[in-house]
TORFIBA-777623 format. One line per 2 residues: number of its first residue (from 1); their letters; for each residue x, y, z of N, C-alpha, C. Coordinates in Angstrom, 1 decimal, decimal comma, m for minus. Each point is the difference from the previous one (the first is absolute). Layout:
<sites>
NUM> a> X Y Z X Y Z X Y Z ~ ...
</sites>
This chain:
<sites>
1> mk> 132,9 130,3 79,1 1,5 m0,1 m0,1 0,4 m1,3 m0,6 ~ 1,0 0,1 m0,9 0,5 m1,2 m0,6 0,7 m0,9 1,1
3> ap> m0,1 m1,3 m0,1 0,6 m0,9 1,0 1,5 0,2 0,0 ~ 0,7 0,1 1,1 1,4 0,2 0,1 0,7 m1,3 m0,6
5> ai> 1,3 0,3 m0,4 0,8 m1,1 m0,5 1,3 0,0 0,8 ~ 0,6 m1,2 0,1 1,4 m0,1 0,5 1,0 0,3 m1,1
7> vl> 0,8 1,0 0,2 1,0 0,4 m1,0 1,4 m0,3 0,6 ~ 0,7 m0,9 m0,6 1,4 m0,3 0,4 0,9 0,9 m0,9
9> ls> 0,7 0,9 0,7 0,9 0,9 m0,7 1,3 m0,7 m0,3 ~ 0,4 m0,1 m1,3 1,1 m0,7 m0,4 0,8 0,8 m1,0
11> aa> 0,9 m0,6 m0,7 0,9 0,7 m1,0 0,5 m1,0 m1,0 ~ 0,5 0,5 m1,1 0,5 m0,9 m1,0 1,2 m0,8 0,6
13> gr> 0,0 m1,3 m0,4 1,1 m0,9 0,5 m0,3 m0,6 1,4 ~ m1,2 0,2 0,5 m0,4 m0,6 1,3 m1,2 m0,9 m0,2
15> ed> m0,1 m0,6 m1,2 m1,1 m0,9 m0,2 0,0 m1,3 0,9 ~ 1,3 m0,4 0,3 0,1 m1,1 0,9 m0,6 0,2 1,4
17> va> 0,3 1,3 0,5 m0,5 0,3 1,3 m1,6 0,2 0,0 ~ m0,5 0,6 m1,0 m1,4 0,2 m0,1 m0,7 m1,4 m0,1
19> tl> 0,6 m0,9 m0,8 m0,6 m1,3 m0,1 m0,1 m0,7 1,3 ~ 1,1 0,1 0,8 m0,1 m0,6 1,3 m1,0 0,6 0,9
21> hl> m0,2 1,3 0,0 m1,0 0,6 0,8 m1,4 m0,5 m0,4 ~ m0,3 m0,1 m1,2 m1,3 m0,6 m0,5 m0,1 m1,4 0,5
23> ev> 1,0 m0,8 0,0 0,0 m1,4 0,5 m0,4 0,0 1,5 ~ 0,7 0,9 0,8 m0,3 0,1 1,4 m1,4 0,4 0,3
25> lr> m0,5 1,0 m0,8 m1,4 0,4 0,2 m1,0 m1,2 m0,3 ~ 0,3 m0,7 m1,0 m0,9 m1,2 m0,3 0,1 m1,0 1,1
27> sl> 1,1 m0,1 0,6 0,2 m1,0 1,1 m0,7 0,4 1,3 ~ 0,2 1,3 0,4 m0,4 0,5 1,3 m1,4 0,7 m0,1
29> wp> m0,4 0,4 m1,1 m1,3 0,7 m0,2 m0,7 m0,4 m1,2 ~ m0,3 m1,3 m0,1 m0,6 m0,6 m1,2 m1,3 0,6 m0,4
31> rc> m0,8 0,5 0,9 m1,3 0,6 m0,3 0,0 1,5 0,1 ~ 1,1 0,6 m0,3 0,2 1,5 0,1 m1,2 0,6 m0,8
33> pf> m0,7 0,9 0,5 m1,2 0,6 m0,7 0,4 1,2 m0,9 ~ 1,3 0,3 m0,1 0,5 1,1 m0,8 0,7 m0,5 m1,2
35> av> m0,1 0,8 m1,1 0,8 m0,3 m1,2 1,4 0,4 0,4 ~ 1,0 m0,7 m0,6 1,4 0,2 0,2 0,7 0,4 m1,3
37> rv> 0,8 1,1 0,0 0,7 0,4 m1,1 1,4 0,3 0,3 ~ 0,9 m0,3 m0,9 1,4 0,4 0,2 0,2 1,2 m1,0
39> et> 0,5 1,1 0,6 0,2 1,2 m0,8 1,5 0,4 0,1 ~ 0,5 0,3 m1,2 1,4 0,4 0,0 0,2 1,5 m0,3
41> ge> m1,1 0,7 m0,3 0,1 1,4 m0,3 0,5 0,3 m1,4 ~ 0,1 1,2 m0,4 0,3 0,4 m1,4 1,4 0,7 m0,1
43> te> 0,7 m0,1 1,1 1,3 0,7 0,1 1,0 m0,8 0,9 ~ 1,2 0,1 m0,3 1,0 m0,7 0,8 0,9 1,1 0,7
45> sg> m0,5 1,2 0,1 0,8 1,1 0,5 0,0 0,2 1,5 ~ m0,7 m0,8 0,7 0,0 0,1 1,5 m1,2 m0,6 0,6
47> wt> 0,1 m0,4 1,3 m1,0 m0,7 0,7 m1,3 0,9 0,0 ~ 0,1 1,2 0,4 m1,2 0,8 0,2 m0,7 0,4 m1,4
49> rr> 0,9 0,2 m1,0 m0,5 0,3 m1,3 m0,7 m1,2 m0,6 ~ 0,5 m1,2 0,3 m0,6 m1,2 m0,5 m1,4 m0,2 0,7
51> ll> 0,0 0,2 1,3 m1,3 m0,1 0,8 m1,0 1,0 m0,6 ~ 0,4 1,2 m0,3 m0,9 1,0 m0,5 m0,6 m0,4 m1,3
53> sv> 0,9 m0,5 m0,9 m0,5 m0,5 m1,3 m1,0 m1,1 0,1 ~ 0,1 m0,8 1,0 m1,0 m1,0 0,3 m1,3 0,6 0,5
55> ld> 0,1 0,9 1,0 m1,2 0,6 0,5 m0,8 0,9 m1,0 ~ 0,8 0,6 m1,0 m0,7 0,8 m1,0 m0,8 m0,9 m1,0
57> rv> 0,2 m1,3 0,0 m0,7 m0,8 m1,0 m1,1 m0,8 0,6 ~ m0,1 m0,2 1,3 m1,0 m0,8 0,6 m1,3 0,6 0,0
59> te> m1,1 m0,8 0,1 m1,3 0,6 0,0 m0,7 m0,2 1,4 ~ 0,6 m0,8 0,9 m0,5 m0,2 1,3 0,2 1,3 0,9
61> ei> m0,9 0,2 0,9 0,2 1,1 1,0 0,9 m0,4 1,2 ~ 0,0 m1,3 0,3 0,8 m0,5 1,1 0,7 m1,2 m0,5
63> ll> 1,3 m0,2 0,3 0,8 m1,1 m0,4 0,6 m0,6 1,3 ~ 0,2 m1,3 0,0 0,9 m0,7 0,9 1,3 m0,1 m0,6
65> ln> 0,9 1,0 0,3 1,4 0,0 m0,6 0,9 m0,8 0,8 ~ 0,9 m0,7 m0,7 1,1 m0,8 0,7 1,1 m0,1 m1,0
67> ld> 1,2 m0,2 0,6 1,2 m0,3 m0,9 0,0 m1,4 m0,4 ~ 0,7 m0,3 m1,1 0,0 m1,3 m0,5 0,8 m1,0 0,9
69> dy> 0,9 0,5 0,8 0,8 m0,9 0,8 m0,5 0,0 1,5 ~ m1,0 0,7 0,3 m0,6 0,0 1,4 m1,2 m1,1 m0,1
71> vp> 0,3 m1,2 0,3 m1,0 m1,1 m0,1 m0,6 m0,2 1,4 ~ m1,3 m0,4 0,0 m0,6 m0,4 1,3 0,7 m1,1 0,6
73> cr> 0,2 0,1 1,4 0,7 m1,0 0,7 m1,0 m0,9 0,8 ~ m1,3 0,3 m0,2 m1,0 m0,9 0,6 m1,3 0,3 m0,7
75> pp> m1,0 m0,8 0,1 m1,3 0,4 m0,7 m0,5 1,3 0,5 ~ m0,3 0,9 m1,0 m0,5 1,3 0,3 m1,3 0,0 0,8
77> de> m0,3 1,0 0,8 m1,2 0,1 0,8 m1,0 0,7 m0,9 ~ m0,7 m0,8 m0,9 m0,9 0,6 m1,0 m1,1 0,9 0,7
79> gk> m0,6 m0,4 1,1 m1,0 0,7 0,6 0,5 1,4 0,5 ~ 1,2 0,0 0,5 0,5 1,3 0,5 0,4 0,9 m1,1
81> ii> 0,5 m0,6 m1,1 0,4 0,8 m1,2 m1,3 0,7 m0,6 ~ m1,1 m0,8 m0,1 m1,2 0,6 m0,5 m0,6 1,1 0,9
83> ea> 0,2 m0,3 1,3 m0,5 1,0 1,0 0,9 1,3 m0,2 ~ 1,3 m0,1 m0,2 0,8 1,1 m0,2 m0,3 0,7 m1,3
85> lq> m0,4 m0,7 m1,0 m0,4 0,6 m1,3 m1,3 0,8 0,2 ~ m0,9 m0,6 0,7 m1,3 0,7 0,2 0,3 1,3 0,8
87> fl> 0,9 0,0 1,0 0,3 1,2 0,7 0,6 1,0 m0,9 ~ 1,0 m0,3 m0,9 0,6 0,9 m0,9 m1,0 0,6 m0,9
89> sa> m0,9 m0,8 m0,5 m1,0 0,4 m1,0 m0,9 1,1 0,6 ~ m0,2 m0,1 1,3 m0,9 0,9 0,7 0,7 1,2 0,7
91> sp> 1,3 0,0 m0,1 0,8 1,0 0,7 0,9 0,8 m0,9 ~ m0,5 1,1 m0,7 0,7 0,7 m1,0 1,2 0,7 0,5
93> tf> 0,2 0,3 1,2 1,2 0,6 0,5 1,2 m0,9 0,1 ~ m0,3 m1,3 m0,1 1,1 m1,0 0,1 0,5 m0,4 m1,4
95> as> 1,3 0,0 m0,2 0,6 m0,4 m1,3 0,4 m1,4 0,0 ~ 0,3 m0,6 1,2 0,6 m1,3 0,1 m0,5 m0,7 1,2
97> vy> m0,2 m1,3 m0,1 m0,1 m1,0 1,1 1,1 m1,0 m0,2 ~ 1,1 0,1 0,8 1,0 m1,0 m0,1 m0,4 m1,4 0,5
99> ld> 0,3 m1,0 m0,6 m0,4 m1,4 0,3 1,0 m0,8 0,8 ~ 1,2 0,6 0,1 1,1 m0,5 0,8 0,7 1,3 0,5
101> rs> 0,9 m0,1 0,9 0,7 1,2 0,4 1,4 m0,3 0,5 ~ 0,8 1,0 0,0 1,4 m0,2 0,4 0,1 0,3 1,5
103> yy> 0,7 1,0 0,4 0,4 0,2 1,4 m0,7 1,2 0,7 ~ m0,8 0,8 m0,7 m0,6 1,2 0,5 m1,5 m0,3 0,3
105> rp> m0,2 m0,3 1,3 m1,4 m0,3 0,4 m0,9 1,2 m0,1 ~ m1,2 m0,2 m0,4 m1,0 1,2 0,0 m0,1 0,6 1,4
107> er> m0,2 1,3 0,0 0,0 0,7 1,3 m1,3 m0,1 0,7 ~ m1,1 m0,3 m0,7 m1,3 m0,1 0,6 m0,9 m1,0 m0,7
109> dl> m0,9 m0,6 0,7 m0,9 m1,0 m0,7 m0,9 0,7 m1,0 ~ m0,6 m0,7 m0,9 m0,9 0,5 m1,0 m1,3 m0,6 0,3
111> pg> m1,0 0,7 0,6 m1,3 m0,6 0,4 m0,7 m0,6 m1,2 ~ 0,1 0,5 m1,2 m0,7 m0,5 m1,1 0,5 m1,2 m0,6
113> lp> 1,2 m0,5 0,5 0,7 m1,1 m0,6 0,7 m0,8 1,1 ~ m0,6 m0,9 0,7 0,6 m0,7 1,1 1,3 m0,7 m0,5
115> gf> 1,0 0,0 0,9 1,3 m0,6 m0,3 0,9 0,9 m0,8 ~ m0,4 1,2 m0,3 0,8 1,0 m0,8 0,1 1,3 0,8
117> gt> 1,0 0,8 m0,3 0,2 1,3 0,6 0,4 1,0 m1,0 ~ 0,2 1,2 0,5 0,4 1,1 m0,9 1,0 0,9 0,8
119> yd> 0,5 1,0 m0,7 1,1 0,8 0,6 m0,5 1,5 0,2 ~ 0,4 0,6 1,1 m0,3 1,4 0,3 1,2 0,9 m0,4
121> sc> 1,2 m0,6 0,1 1,2 0,8 m0,2 0,2 0,5 m1,4 ~ 0,5 1,2 m0,1 0,3 0,6 m1,4 1,4 m0,5 m0,5
123> ep> 0,8 m0,6 0,9 1,3 m0,4 m0,4 m0,1 m1,2 m1,0 ~ 0,6 0,1 m1,2 m0,1 m1,1 m0,9 0,6 m1,3 0,6
125> ly> 0,9 0,1 0,9 0,6 m1,2 0,6 m1,1 m1,0 0,5 ~ m1,0 0,7 0,7 m1,0 m0,9 0,6 m0,9 m0,7 m1,0
127> kr> 0,0 0,4 m1,2 m0,8 m0,6 m1,0 0,8 m0,9 m0,9 ~ 1,2 m0,2 0,3 0,8 m0,9 m0,8 m0,2 m1,5 0,2
129> tt> m1,2 m0,4 m0,2 m0,4 m1,4 0,1 0,6 m0,6 m1,3 ~ 0,0 m1,3 m0,1 0,4 m0,6 m1,2 m0,9 0,4 m1,1
131> ll> 0,5 0,4 m1,2 m0,7 0,6 m1,0 m1,1 m0,9 m0,6 ~ 0,3 m1,2 m0,1 m1,0 m1,0 m0,6 0,1 m1,3 0,7
133> pv> m1,1 m0,8 0,0 m1,2 0,1 m0,7 m1,0 1,1 0,6 ~ m0,8 0,5 m0,8 m0,9 1,1 0,5 m1,3 0,1 m0,9
135> la> m1,1 0,3 0,6 m1,2 0,4 m0,7 0,2 1,5 m0,3 ~ 0,0 0,3 m1,2 0,4 1,4 m0,4 m1,1 0,7 m0,8
137> rv> m0,4 1,2 0,4 m0,9 0,8 m0,7 0,7 0,6 m1,2 ~ m0,3 m0,4 m1,2 0,8 0,3 m1,2 0,2 1,5 m0,2
139> ea> m1,0 0,8 0,1 0,2 1,4 m0,2 1,0 0,7 1,0 ~ m0,2 m0,5 1,2 0,9 0,6 1,1 1,5 m0,5 m0,3
141> wk> 0,2 m1,2 m0,4 1,3 m0,5 m0,3 0,6 0,6 m1,2 ~ m0,8 0,4 m1,0 0,5 0,7 m1,1 0,6 1,4 0,4
143> km> m0,8 0,7 0,9 0,5 1,3 0,5 1,3 m0,2 0,8 ~ 0,1 m1,0 0,8 1,2 m0,3 0,8 1,2 m0,3 m1,0
145> ar> m0,3 m0,8 m1,0 1,1 m0,4 m0,9 0,5 1,1 m0,8 ~ m1,0 0,9 m0,5 0,4 1,2 m0,8 0,9 0,9 0,9
147> ea> m0,4 0,2 1,2 0,8 0,9 0,9 1,4 m0,6 0,2 ~ 0,1 m1,3 0,1 1,3 m0,7 0,2 0,8 0,2 m1,2
149> va> m0,6 m0,3 m1,2 0,8 0,1 m1,3 0,5 1,4 m0,2 ~ m0,8 1,0 0,4 0,4 1,4 m0,2 1,2 0,4 0,9
151> gi> 0,3 m0,8 1,0 1,0 0,3 1,0 1,3 m0,7 m0,2 ~ 0,1 m1,0 m0,9 1,2 m0,8 m0,2 0,3 m0,2 m1,4
153> se> 1,3 m0,2 m0,4 0,4 m0,2 m1,3 m0,3 m1,5 m0,4 ~ 0,2 m0,3 m1,3 m0,2 m1,4 m0,4 1,0 m0,9 0,6
155> tq> 1,2 0,5 0,2 1,1 m0,8 0,6 m0,4 m0,3 1,5 ~ m0,4 1,0 0,7 m0,4 m0,2 1,4 m1,2 m0,9 0,2
157> da> m0,8 0,0 m1,1 m1,3 m0,8 0,1 0,3 m1,5 m0,2 ~ 1,2 m0,4 m0,3 0,3 m1,4 m0,2 0,0 m0,8 1,3
159> gw> m0,6 m1,2 m0,1 0,1 m0,9 1,1 m0,6 0,5 1,3 ~ 0,6 m0,3 1,1 m0,5 0,3 1,3 0,0 1,5 0,3
161> vg> 0,9 0,7 m0,6 0,0 1,5 0,2 m1,3 0,6 m0,3 ~ m0,6 m0,4 m1,2 m1,3 0,5 m0,4 m1,1 m0,5 1,0
163> ay> 0,1 m1,3 0,4 m1,0 m0,5 0,9 0,0 0,7 1,3 ~ 1,1 0,3 0,6 0,1 0,7 1,3 m0,5 1,4 m0,2
165> nf> 0,4 0,7 m1,1 m0,4 1,4 m0,2 m1,5 0,1 m0,1 ~ m0,6 m1,0 m0,7 m1,4 0,1 m0,2 m0,7 m0,2 1,4
167> el> 0,5 m1,0 0,8 m0,5 m0,3 1,3 0,0 1,2 0,9 ~ 1,1 0,7 0,0 0,1 1,2 0,9 m0,9 1,1 m0,5
169> rs> 0,0 0,3 m1,3 m0,8 1,0 m0,5 m1,5 m0,3 0,1 ~ m0,4 m1,2 m0,1 m1,4 m0,4 0,1 m0,6 0,4 1,4
171> ar> 0,9 0,2 1,0 m0,5 0,3 1,3 m0,1 1,5 0,3 ~ 0,4 0,8 m1,0 0,1 1,4 0,2 m1,4 0,6 0,3
173> ps> m0,2 0,7 1,1 m1,3 0,5 0,4 m0,6 0,9 m1,0 ~ 0,8 0,6 m0,9 m0,6 0,9 m1,0 m0,9 m0,7 m1,0
175> la> 0,2 m1,3 m0,1 m0,9 m0,8 m0,9 m1,3 m0,4 0,7 ~ m0,1 0,1 1,3 m1,2 m0,1 0,8 m0,6 m1,4 m0,1
177> fe> 0,8 m1,0 m0,3 m0,5 m1,4 0,0 0,3 m0,7 1,3 ~ m0,9 m0,8 0,4 0,2 m0,9 1,2 0,4 m1,4 m0,4
179> va> 0,6 m0,7 0,9 0,3 m1,4 m0,3 m0,4 m0,9 1,2 ~ m0,3 m1,2 m0,2 m0,3 m1,0 1,0 1,0 m1,1 m0,1
181> ap> 0,3 m0,6 1,1 1,0 m1,2 0,0 m0,5 m0,9 1,2 ~ 0,4 m1,3 m0,2 m0,4 m1,0 1,1 0,7 0,4 1,3
183> la> m0,8 m0,3 1,1 0,6 0,2 1,3 0,9 m1,2 0,4 ~ m0,2 m1,1 m0,7 0,9 m1,2 0,2 1,4 0,3 m0,4
185> gp> 0,9 m0,8 0,5 1,4 0,2 m0,3 0,4 m0,3 m1,4 ~ 1,3 0,3 m0,3 0,5 m0,3 m1,4 m0,3 m1,4 m0,5
187> re> m0,4 m0,1 m1,2 m0,3 m1,3 m0,6 m1,1 m0,8 0,7 ~ m1,0 0,8 0,5 m1,1 m0,6 0,7 m1,3 0,6 m0,5
189> gp> 0,0 0,8 m1,1 m1,2 0,6 m0,5 m0,8 m1,0 m0,8 ~ m1,2 0,5 m0,5 m0,9 m1,0 m0,7 0,6 m0,4 m1,3
191> la> 1,0 0,7 m0,6 0,8 m0,5 m1,1 1,5 0,1 0,3 ~ 0,4 m0,9 0,9 1,4 m0,1 0,4 0,9 m0,5 m1,1
193> vi> 1,1 0,6 m0,2 0,9 m0,4 m1,1 1,4 m0,1 0,4 ~ 0,8 m0,8 m0,8 1,4 0,0 0,1 0,6 0,3 m1,4
195> dl> 1,3 0,3 0,0 0,6 0,4 m1,3 0,7 m1,2 m0,6 ~ m0,2 m0,2 m1,3 0,7 m1,0 m0,7 1,3 0,4 m0,6
197> vq> 0,1 1,3 m0,3 1,2 0,5 m0,7 0,5 1,3 0,6 ~ 1,3 0,2 0,1 0,6 1,2 0,4 1,2 0,3 m0,9
199> qd> 0,0 1,2 m0,5 1,1 0,4 m0,9 0,2 m1,0 m1,1 ~ m1,2 m0,5 m0,6 m0,1 m0,9 m1,1 0,6 m1,4 0,3
201> aw> 0,1 m0,3 1,3 0,5 m1,4 0,4 m1,0 m0,6 0,9 ~ m0,1 m1,4 m0,1 m0,9 m0,7 0,8 0,3 0,1 1,5
203> ma> m1,0 0,2 0,8 0,2 m0,1 1,5 m0,1 m1,5 0,4 ~ 0,9 m0,4 0,9 0,0 m1,4 0,4 m1,3 m0,4 0,7
205> hg> m0,5 0,9 0,9 m1,3 m0,3 0,7 m1,1 m0,1 m1,0 ~ 0,0 0,8 m1,1 m1,0 m0,1 m1,0 0,0 m1,3 m0,7
207> ld> 1,2 m0,5 m0,4 0,1 m1,3 m0,7 m0,4 m1,1 1,0 ~ 0,3 0,1 1,2 m0,4 m1,0 1,0 m1,5 0,0 0,1
209> fl> m0,7 1,1 0,0 m1,4 0,1 0,0 m0,7 m0,6 m1,2 ~ 0,6 0,3 m1,2 m0,6 m0,7 m1,2 0,2 m1,5 0,1
211> sr> 1,1 m0,5 0,5 0,2 m1,4 0,2 m1,1 m0,6 0,9 ~ m0,3 0,7 1,1 m1,1 m0,5 0,9 m1,3 m0,1 m0,7
213> lg> m0,3 0,9 m1,0 m1,2 m0,1 m0,7 0,0 m0,9 m1,2 ~ 1,2 m0,6 m0,3 0,1 m0,9 m1,1 0,0 0,7 m1,3
215> ip> 0,4 1,3 0,0 0,1 0,7 m1,3 1,4 0,1 m0,5 ~ 0,3 m0,6 m1,2 1,3 m0,1 m0,5 0,5 1,4 m0,5
217> lp> 1,3 0,2 0,0 0,5 1,3 m0,5 0,1 m0,1 m1,5 ~ m0,5 1,0 m0,7 0,1 0,0 m1,5 1,4 0,3 m0,4
219> ps> 0,3 m0,4 m1,3 1,3 0,3 m0,5 0,4 1,5 0,2 ~ 1,1 0,3 0,5 0,4 1,4 0,4 1,5 0,1 0,1
221> ar> 0,5 1,1 m0,3 1,5 0,3 0,1 0,3 0,7 1,3 ~ m1,0 0,2 0,9 0,2 0,7 1,2 0,9 m0,8 0,9
223> kl> 0,8 0,8 0,8 0,9 m0,6 1,0 m0,7 0,0 1,3 ~ 0,6 m0,6 1,0 m0,5 0,1 1,4 0,5 1,2 0,7
225> fs> m0,9 0,8 0,6 0,4 1,2 0,7 0,9 m0,3 1,1 ~ 1,2 0,7 0,1 1,0 m0,3 1,0 0,0 0,9 1,2
227> ge> m0,8 1,0 m0,1 m0,1 1,0 1,1 m1,0 m0,4 1,1 ~ m0,3 0,9 0,9 m1,0 m0,3 1,1 m1,3 0,8 m0,3
229> sp> m1,0 m0,7 m0,2 m1,3 0,7 m0,2 m0,5 0,6 1,4 ~ m0,6 1,1 m0,1 m0,5 0,6 1,3 m1,1 m0,8 0,6
231> ym> m0,6 m1,0 m0,8 m1,0 m0,8 0,6 0,5 m1,5 0,3 ~ 1,2 m0,2 m0,3 0,6 m1,4 0,2 m0,2 m0,4 1,4
233> kl> 0,5 0,8 1,0 m0,1 m0,3 1,4 m1,4 m0,3 0,4 ~ m0,9 0,9 m0,4 m1,4 m0,1 0,3 m0,6 m1,4 m0,5
235> wr> 0,4 m0,3 m1,3 m0,5 m1,2 m0,6 0,5 m1,3 0,8 ~ 1,3 0,1 0,4 0,5 m1,1 0,8 m0,7 m0,2 1,3
237> er> m0,3 1,1 0,6 m0,6 0,0 1,3 m1,4 m0,6 m0,1 ~ m0,7 0,3 m1,1 m1,4 m0,4 m0,1 m0,1 m1,4 m0,7
239> g> 1,1 m0,5 m0,5 0,0 m1,3 m0,6 m0,8 m0,1 m1,3
</sites>
């Protein structure tokens, strides 16, 4: 099997965000054993269509997929990530091993992967973990993305609408794929992340984090996000 790569899903006009992500990786994971690529896809018609265009071109069987603005908030647990990769490689019924998670805790432990769990429920709600970062089996994710694309228009596929639709459809039992997620709480997985950008504006906590690392902000016309991030309260609590 070809060695996995880290693929940062980006888009045209987001070079500043992708550049910062690479700087954070160099700072927090200087000896990362995986190649890192920024992929923008071959279409601007929607989130899922762009993802599918990336998946259709890669040659790896497994990728570590992440968004360009979901940067590591502490040094990744390389040993646990490699352990999760080995589990996914040996477990063909699993499409995904999430490396961080949101609010839906796995329903049972996963004996083959300590510190992770899986889901028994058929309700998509229970599998709505944070979509990325994730170790993704490429062929399985292609099937999920194609099913999602078939169910929504290009307009609906734009932005978060497409992301949420893909997430829900990826959990449909008809696809027969299993997923694993950390048993630890939100932002405590082996690749814990915070968001730098929301609605194309800088997040205050993201800029503060970059400042702590000594990473300067590149020239950018982005404004400061004025709303409330769903992770802002959690970020403040954890310092």
